[in-house]
PyMOL commands that place a pseudoatom at each C-alpha (Angstrom):
pseudoatom trace, name=CA, resn=UNK, resi=1, chain=A, elem=C, hetatm=0, pos=[52.045, 79.040, 112.083]
pseudoatom trace, name=CA, resn=UNK, resi=2, chain=A, elem=C, hetatm=0, pos=[52.282, 82.819, 112.207]
pseudoatom trace, name=CA, resn=UNK, resi=3, chain=A, elem=C, hetatm=0, pos=[49.450, 84.881, 113.642]
pseudoatom trace, name=CA, resn=UNK, resi=4, chain=A, elem=C, hetatm=0, pos=[49.104, 88.575, 114.279]
pseudoatom trace, name=CA, resn=UNK, resi=5, chain=A, elem=C, hetatm=0, pos=[49.579, 91.781, 112.344]
pseudoatom trace, name=CA, resn=UNK, resi=6, chain=A, elem=C, hetatm=0, pos=[52.334, 92.187, 109.766]
pseudoatom trace, name=CA, resn=UNK, resi=7, chain=A, elem=C, hetatm=0, pos=[54.740, 94.825, 111.041]
pseudoatom trace, name=CA, resn=UNK, resi=8, chain=A, elem=C, hetatm=0, pos=[56.864, 95.243, 107.942]
pseudoatom trace, name=CA, resn=UNK, resi=9, chain=A, elem=C, hetatm=0, pos=[57.401, 93.979, 104.416]
pseudoatom trace, name=CA, resn=UNK, resi=10, chain=A, elem=C, hetatm=0, pos=[60.860, 93.882, 102.824]
pseudoatom trace, name=CA, resn=UNK, resi=11, chain=A, elem=C, hetatm=0, pos=[61.426, 93.534, 99.112]
pseudoatom trace, name=CA, resn=UNK, resi=12, chain=A, elem=C, hetatm=0, pos=[64.849, 92.160, 98.252]
pseudoatom trace, name=CA, resn=UNK, resi=13, chain=A, elem=C, hetatm=0, pos=[66.522, 91.634, 94.920]
pseudoatom trace, name=CA, resn=UNK, resi=14, chain=A, elem=C, hetatm=0, pos=[66.987, 93.539, 91.702]
pseudoatom trace, name=CA, resn=UNK, resi=15, chain=A, elem=C, hetatm=0, pos=[64.443, 96.339, 91.966]
pseudoatom trace, name=CA, resn=UNK, resi=16, chain=A, elem=C, hetatm=0, pos=[65.189, 97.871, 88.589]
pseudoatom trace, name=CA, resn=UNK, resi=17, chain=A, elem=C, hetatm=0, pos=[62.796, 97.466, 85.748]
pseudoatom trace, name=CA, resn=UNK, resi=18, chain=A, elem=C, hetatm=0, pos=[59.125, 96.509, 85.913]
pseudoatom trace, name=CA, resn=UNK, resi=19, chain=A, elem=C, hetatm=0, pos=[57.580, 94.010, 88.293]
pseudoatom trace, name=CA, resn=UNK, resi=20, chain=A, elem=C, hetatm=0, pos=[53.934, 93.197, 88.896]
pseudoatom trace, name=CA, resn=UNK, resi=21, chain=A, elem=C, hetatm=0, pos=[52.106, 92.665, 92.177]
pseudoatom trace, name=CA, resn=UNK, resi=22, chain=A, elem=C, hetatm=0, pos=[50.906, 89.240, 91.063]
pseudoatom trace, name=CA, resn=UNK, resi=23, chain=A, elem=C, hetatm=0, pos=[54.599, 88.246, 90.755]
pseudoatom trace, name=CA, resn=UNK, resi=24, chain=A, elem=C, hetatm=0, pos=[55.193, 88.906, 94.471]
pseudoatom trace, name=CA, resn=UNK, resi=25, chain=A, elem=C, hetatm=0, pos=[54.963, 86.048, 96.972]
pseudoatom trace, name=CA, resn=UNK, resi=26, chain=A, elem=C, hetatm=0, pos=[54.623, 86.911, 100.666]
pseudoatom trace, name=CA, resn=UNK, resi=27, chain=A, elem=C, hetatm=0, pos=[56.161, 84.507, 103.168]
pseudoatom trace, name=CA, resn=UNK, resi=28, chain=A, elem=C, hetatm=0, pos=[56.486, 84.852, 106.897]
pseudoatom trace, name=CA, resn=UNK, resi=29, chain=A, elem=C, hetatm=0, pos=[59.710, 84.424, 108.804]
pseudoatom trace, name=CA, resn=UNK, resi=30, chain=A, elem=C, hetatm=0, pos=[59.662, 84.011, 112.548]
pseudoatom trace, name=CA, resn=UNK, resi=31, chain=A, elem=C, hetatm=0, pos=[62.227, 86.015, 114.502]
pseudoatom trace, name=CA, resn=UNK, resi=32, chain=A, elem=C, hetatm=0, pos=[65.324, 84.040, 115.460]
pseudoatom trace, name=CA, resn=UNK, resi=33, chain=A, elem=C, hetatm=0, pos=[65.625, 83.251, 119.164]
pseudoatom trace, name=CA, resn=UNK, resi=34, chain=A, elem=C, hetatm=0, pos=[69.270, 82.511, 120.033]
pseudoatom trace, name=CA, resn=UNK, resi=35, chain=A, elem=C, hetatm=0, pos=[68.525, 81.435, 123.613]
pseudoatom trace, name=CA, resn=UNK, resi=36, chain=A, elem=C, hetatm=0, pos=[69.108, 77.857, 124.716]
pseudoatom trace, name=CA, resn=UNK, resi=37, chain=A, elem=C, hetatm=0, pos=[68.382, 75.821, 127.783]
pseudoatom trace, name=CA, resn=UNK, resi=38, chain=A, elem=C, hetatm=0, pos=[72.115, 75.534, 128.499]
pseudoatom trace, name=CA, resn=UNK, resi=39, chain=A, elem=C, hetatm=0, pos=[73.775, 78.219, 130.577]
pseudoatom trace, name=CA, resn=UNK, resi=40, chain=A, elem=C, hetatm=0, pos=[77.399, 78.647, 131.456]
pseudoatom trace, name=CA, resn=UNK, resi=41, chain=A, elem=C, hetatm=0, pos=[79.325, 80.869, 133.810]
pseudoatom trace, name=CA, resn=UNK, resi=42, chain=A, elem=C, hetatm=0, pos=[82.632, 79.962, 132.160]
pseudoatom trace, name=CA, resn=UNK, resi=43, chain=A, elem=C, hetatm=0, pos=[84.530, 82.899, 130.678]
pseudoatom trace, name=CA, resn=UNK, resi=44, chain=A, elem=C, hetatm=0, pos=[87.738, 82.444, 128.743]
pseudoatom trace, name=CA, resn=UNK, resi=45, chain=A, elem=C, hetatm=0, pos=[90.215, 85.118, 129.775]
pseudoatom trace, name=CA, resn=UNK, resi=46, chain=A, elem=C, hetatm=0, pos=[92.728, 85.913, 127.073]
pseudoatom trace, name=CA, resn=UNK, resi=47, chain=A, elem=C, hetatm=0, pos=[95.648, 88.042, 128.136]
pseudoatom trace, name=CA, resn=UNK, resi=48, chain=A, elem=C, hetatm=0, pos=[96.865, 90.537, 125.557]
pseudoatom trace, name=CA, resn=UNK, resi=49, chain=A, elem=C, hetatm=0, pos=[100.345, 90.447, 124.132]
pseudoatom trace, name=CA, resn=UNK, resi=50, chain=A, elem=C, hetatm=0, pos=[103.121, 92.064, 126.136]
pseudoatom trace, name=CA, resn=UNK, resi=51, chain=A, elem=C, hetatm=0, pos=[106.392, 93.628, 124.986]
pseudoatom trace, name=CA, resn=UNK, resi=52, chain=A, elem=C, hetatm=0, pos=[109.484, 94.067, 127.125]
pseudoatom trace, name=CA, resn=UNK, resi=53, chain=A, elem=C, hetatm=0, pos=[112.658, 95.689, 125.839]
pseudoatom trace, name=CA, resn=UNK, resi=54, chain=A, elem=C, hetatm=0, pos=[115.932, 93.792, 126.133]
pseudoatom trace, name=CA, resn=UNK, resi=55, chain=A, elem=C, hetatm=0, pos=[118.040, 96.698, 124.876]
pseudoatom trace, name=CA, resn=UNK, resi=56, chain=A, elem=C, hetatm=0, pos=[118.375, 100.419, 125.379]
pseudoatom trace, name=CA, resn=UNK, resi=57, chain=A, elem=C, hetatm=0, pos=[116.022, 103.021, 123.974]
pseudoatom trace, name=CA, resn=UNK, resi=58, chain=A, elem=C, hetatm=0, pos=[117.325, 105.287, 122.413]
pseudoatom trace, name=CA, resn=UNK, resi=59, chain=A, elem=C, hetatm=0, pos=[119.431, 102.848, 120.438]
pseudoatom trace, name=CA, resn=UNK, resi=60, chain=A, elem=C, hetatm=0, pos=[122.013, 103.281, 117.689]
pseudoatom trace, name=CA, resn=UNK, resi=61, chain=A, elem=C, hetatm=0, pos=[122.355, 99.975, 115.861]
pseudoatom trace, name=CA, resn=UNK, resi=62, chain=A, elem=C, hetatm=0, pos=[119.826, 97.325, 116.661]
pseudoatom trace, name=CA, resn=UNK, resi=63, chain=A, elem=C, hetatm=0, pos=[117.232, 96.770, 119.336]
pseudoatom trace, name=CA, resn=UNK, resi=64, chain=A, elem=C, hetatm=0, pos=[115.481, 93.625, 120.512]
pseudoatom trace, name=CA, resn=UNK, resi=65, chain=A, elem=C, hetatm=0, pos=[112.297, 92.851, 122.391]
pseudoatom trace, name=CA, resn=UNK, resi=66, chain=A, elem=C, hetatm=0, pos=[110.707, 89.947, 124.207]
pseudoatom trace, name=CA, resn=UNK, resi=67, chain=A, elem=C, hetatm=0, pos=[107.105, 89.422, 123.129]
pseudoatom trace, name=CA, resn=UNK, resi=68, chain=A, elem=C, hetatm=0, pos=[104.822, 87.271, 125.257]
pseudoatom trace, name=CA, resn=UNK, resi=69, chain=A, elem=C, hetatm=0, pos=[101.528, 85.869, 124.045]
pseudoatom trace, name=CA, resn=UNK, resi=70, chain=A, elem=C, hetatm=0, pos=[99.111, 83.607, 125.864]
pseudoatom trace, name=CA, resn=UNK, resi=71, chain=A, elem=C, hetatm=0, pos=[97.601, 81.629, 122.972]
pseudoatom trace, name=CA, resn=UNK, resi=72, chain=A, elem=C, hetatm=0, pos=[98.870, 79.879, 119.847]
pseudoatom trace, name=CA, resn=UNK, resi=73, chain=A, elem=C, hetatm=0, pos=[98.173, 82.192, 116.915]
pseudoatom trace, name=CA, resn=UNK, resi=74, chain=A, elem=C, hetatm=0, pos=[99.616, 84.406, 114.222]
pseudoatom trace, name=CA, resn=UNK, resi=75, chain=A, elem=C, hetatm=0, pos=[101.836, 87.217, 115.444]
pseudoatom trace, name=CA, resn=UNK, resi=76, chain=A, elem=C, hetatm=0, pos=[102.511, 90.256, 113.280]
pseudoatom trace, name=CA, resn=UNK, resi=77, chain=A, elem=C, hetatm=0, pos=[105.160, 92.848, 114.133]
pseudoatom trace, name=CA, resn=UNK, resi=78, chain=A, elem=C, hetatm=0, pos=[106.371, 95.765, 112.088]
pseudoatom trace, name=CA, resn=UNK, resi=79, chain=A, elem=C, hetatm=0, pos=[108.197, 99.080, 112.293]
pseudoatom trace, name=CA, resn=UNK, resi=80, chain=A, elem=C, hetatm=0, pos=[106.534, 102.368, 111.308]
pseudoatom trace, name=CA, resn=UNK, resi=81, chain=A, elem=C, hetatm=0, pos=[108.192, 105.743, 110.829]
pseudoatom trace, name=CA, resn=UNK, resi=82, chain=A, elem=C, hetatm=0, pos=[106.981, 108.967, 112.466]
pseudoatom trace, name=CA, resn=UNK, resi=83, chain=A, elem=C, hetatm=0, pos=[104.470, 109.678, 109.680]
pseudoatom trace, name=CA, resn=UNK, resi=84, chain=A, elem=C, hetatm=0, pos=[102.897, 106.218, 109.903]
pseudoatom trace, name=CA, resn=UNK, resi=85, chain=A, elem=C, hetatm=0, pos=[104.513, 104.559, 106.888]
pseudoatom trace, name=CA, resn=UNK, resi=86, chain=A, elem=C, hetatm=0, pos=[105.440, 100.923, 107.330]
pseudoatom trace, name=CA, resn=UNK, resi=87, chain=A, elem=C, hetatm=0, pos=[109.225, 100.691, 107.244]
pseudoatom trace, name=CA, resn=UNK, resi=88, chain=A, elem=C, hetatm=0, pos=[109.746, 96.987, 107.801]
pseudoatom trace, name=CA, resn=UNK, resi=89, chain=A, elem=C, hetatm=0, pos=[107.860, 93.806, 108.678]
pseudoatom trace, name=CA, resn=UNK, resi=90, chain=A, elem=C, hetatm=0, pos=[109.717, 91.916, 111.396]
pseudoatom trace, name=CA, resn=UNK, resi=91, chain=A, elem=C, hetatm=0, pos=[107.439, 88.930, 111.939]
pseudoatom trace, name=CA, resn=UNK, resi=92, chain=A, elem=C, hetatm=0, pos=[104.325, 87.594, 110.245]
pseudoatom trace, name=CA, resn=UNK, resi=93, chain=A, elem=C, hetatm=0, pos=[103.894, 83.962, 111.191]
pseudoatom trace, name=CA, resn=UNK, resi=94, chain=A, elem=C, hetatm=0, pos=[102.165, 81.473, 113.434]
pseudoatom trace, name=CA, resn=UNK, resi=95, chain=A, elem=C, hetatm=0, pos=[103.707, 81.685, 116.889]
pseudoatom trace, name=CA, resn=UNK, resi=96, chain=A, elem=C, hetatm=0, pos=[103.149, 79.330, 119.838]
pseudoatom trace, name=CA, resn=UNK, resi=97, chain=A, elem=C, hetatm=0, pos=[102.426, 80.371, 123.408]
pseudoatom trace, name=CA, resn=UNK, resi=98, chain=A, elem=C, hetatm=0, pos=[105.368, 81.862, 125.267]
pseudoatom trace, name=CA, resn=UNK, resi=99, chain=A, elem=C, hetatm=0, pos=[108.199, 84.361, 124.954]
pseudoatom trace, name=CA, resn=UNK, resi=100, chain=A, elem=C, hetatm=0, pos=[109.593, 85.264, 121.547]
pseudoatom trace, name=CA, resn=UNK, resi=101, chain=A, elem=C, hetatm=0, pos=[112.493, 87.509, 120.600]
pseudoatom trace, name=CA, resn=UNK, resi=102, chain=A, elem=C, hetatm=0, pos=[112.007, 90.161, 117.939]
pseudoatom trace, name=CA, resn=UNK, resi=103, chain=A, elem=C, hetatm=0, pos=[114.978, 92.168, 116.708]
pseudoatom trace, name=CA, resn=UNK, resi=104, chain=A, elem=C, hetatm=0, pos=[115.233, 95.209, 114.463]
pseudoatom trace, name=CA, resn=UNK, resi=105, chain=A, elem=C, hetatm=0, pos=[118.574, 96.083, 112.932]
pseudoatom trace, name=CA, resn=UNK, resi=106, chain=A, elem=C, hetatm=0, pos=[117.627, 99.650, 111.951]
pseudoatom trace, name=CA, resn=UNK, resi=107, chain=A, elem=C, hetatm=0, pos=[117.032, 98.764, 108.298]
pseudoatom trace, name=CA, resn=UNK, resi=108, chain=A, elem=C, hetatm=0, pos=[114.006, 99.175, 106.051]
pseudoatom trace, name=CA, resn=UNK, resi=109, chain=A, elem=C, hetatm=0, pos=[112.330, 96.501, 103.910]
pseudoatom trace, name=CA, resn=UNK, resi=110, chain=A, elem=C, hetatm=0, pos=[114.973, 97.012, 101.179]
pseudoatom trace, name=CA, resn=UNK, resi=111, chain=A, elem=C, hetatm=0, pos=[117.865, 96.460, 103.590]
pseudoatom trace, name=CA, resn=UNK, resi=112, chain=A, elem=C, hetatm=0, pos=[118.943, 100.115, 103.683]
pseudoatom trace, name=CA, resn=UNK, resi=113, chain=A, elem=C, hetatm=0, pos=[119.819, 101.815, 106.961]
pseudoatom trace, name=CA, resn=UNK, resi=114, chain=A, elem=C, hetatm=0, pos=[117.064, 104.196, 108.036]
pseudoatom trace, name=CA, resn=UNK, resi=115, chain=A, elem=C, hetatm=0, pos=[117.726, 107.731, 109.246]
pseudoatom trace, name=CA, resn=UNK, resi=116, chain=A, elem=C, hetatm=0, pos=[117.862, 108.771, 112.885]
pseudoatom trace, name=CA, resn=UNK, resi=117, chain=A, elem=C, hetatm=0, pos=[114.452, 109.570, 114.276]
pseudoatom trace, name=CA, resn=UNK, resi=118, chain=A, elem=C, hetatm=0, pos=[111.335, 108.317, 115.998]
pseudoatom trace, name=CA, resn=UNK, resi=119, chain=A, elem=C, hetatm=0, pos=[109.947, 104.922, 114.975]
pseudoatom trace, name=CA, resn=UNK, resi=120, chain=A, elem=C, hetatm=0, pos=[107.179, 102.734, 116.336]
pseudoatom trace, name=CA, resn=UNK, resi=121, chain=A, elem=C, hetatm=0, pos=[107.193, 98.999, 116.897]
pseudoatom trace, name=CA, resn=UNK, resi=122, chain=A, elem=C, hetatm=0, pos=[103.723, 97.515, 116.511]
pseudoatom trace, name=CA, resn=UNK, resi=123, chain=A, elem=C, hetatm=0, pos=[102.987, 93.962, 117.598]
pseudoatom trace, name=CA, resn=UNK, resi=124, chain=A, elem=C, hetatm=0, pos=[99.525, 92.539, 117.082]
pseudoatom trace, name=CA, resn=UNK, resi=125, chain=A, elem=C, hetatm=0, pos=[97.513, 89.358, 117.115]
pseudoatom trace, name=CA, resn=UNK, resi=126, chain=A, elem=C, hetatm=0, pos=[93.784, 88.616, 117.438]
pseudoatom trace, name=CA, resn=UNK, resi=127, chain=A, elem=C, hetatm=0, pos=[93.716, 89.602, 121.106]
pseudoatom trace, name=CA, resn=UNK, resi=128, chain=A, elem=C, hetatm=0, pos=[95.318, 93.003, 120.870]
pseudoatom trace, name=CA, resn=UNK, resi=129, chain=A, elem=C, hetatm=0, pos=[97.736, 95.550, 119.514]
pseudoatom trace, name=CA, resn=UNK, resi=130, chain=A, elem=C, hetatm=0, pos=[100.720, 96.967, 121.373]
pseudoatom trace, name=CA, resn=UNK, resi=131, chain=A, elem=C, hetatm=0, pos=[102.785, 99.923, 120.159]
pseudoatom trace, name=CA, resn=UNK, resi=132, chain=A, elem=C, hetatm=0, pos=[106.186, 100.942, 121.496]
pseudoatom trace, name=CA, resn=UNK, resi=133, chain=A, elem=C, hetatm=0, pos=[107.978, 104.187, 120.672]
pseudoatom trace, name=CA, resn=UNK, resi=134, chain=A, elem=C, hetatm=0, pos=[111.616, 103.846, 119.596]
pseudoatom trace, name=CA, resn=UNK, resi=135, chain=A, elem=C, hetatm=0, pos=[114.296, 106.497, 119.178]
pseudoatom trace, name=CA, resn=UNK, resi=136, chain=A, elem=C, hetatm=0, pos=[117.089, 105.683, 116.747]
pseudoatom trace, name=CA, resn=UNK, resi=137, chain=A, elem=C, hetatm=0, pos=[120.241, 107.812, 117.026]
pseudoatom trace, name=CA, resn=UNK, resi=138, chain=A, elem=C, hetatm=0, pos=[122.990, 107.156, 114.487]
for i in range(1, 138): cmd.bond("trace and resi %d" % i, "trace and resi %d" % (i + 1))
show_as sticks, trace
zoom trace
């Protein structure tokens, strides 16, 4: 049972056209209290993804990386050019915990060799995003 003054009234729905006050029904909604009697000091610590290079940078043909993730989830990695356009998707799949090798052969999504220049490797999952600058010299 609700007691006390009404602090606000919200009218929801299609408010176009004509409506009459006798068509309005007022109902009270008690504020939601999300507290419970159960407390916990447990905090799940999720480590972000990490990238380590296994080749040289600058590179002139292909380059590979070790990617480490601490939970089973989807891993997405792609290459972007210096103006932020996506050049190639390297990985977009469910990946288990552990180390995974990602390799880029210096080609775009159509299989053509890309020009020399600065590129960015981006690896992301739900826990974070990591970017790594690459320099391709042909």
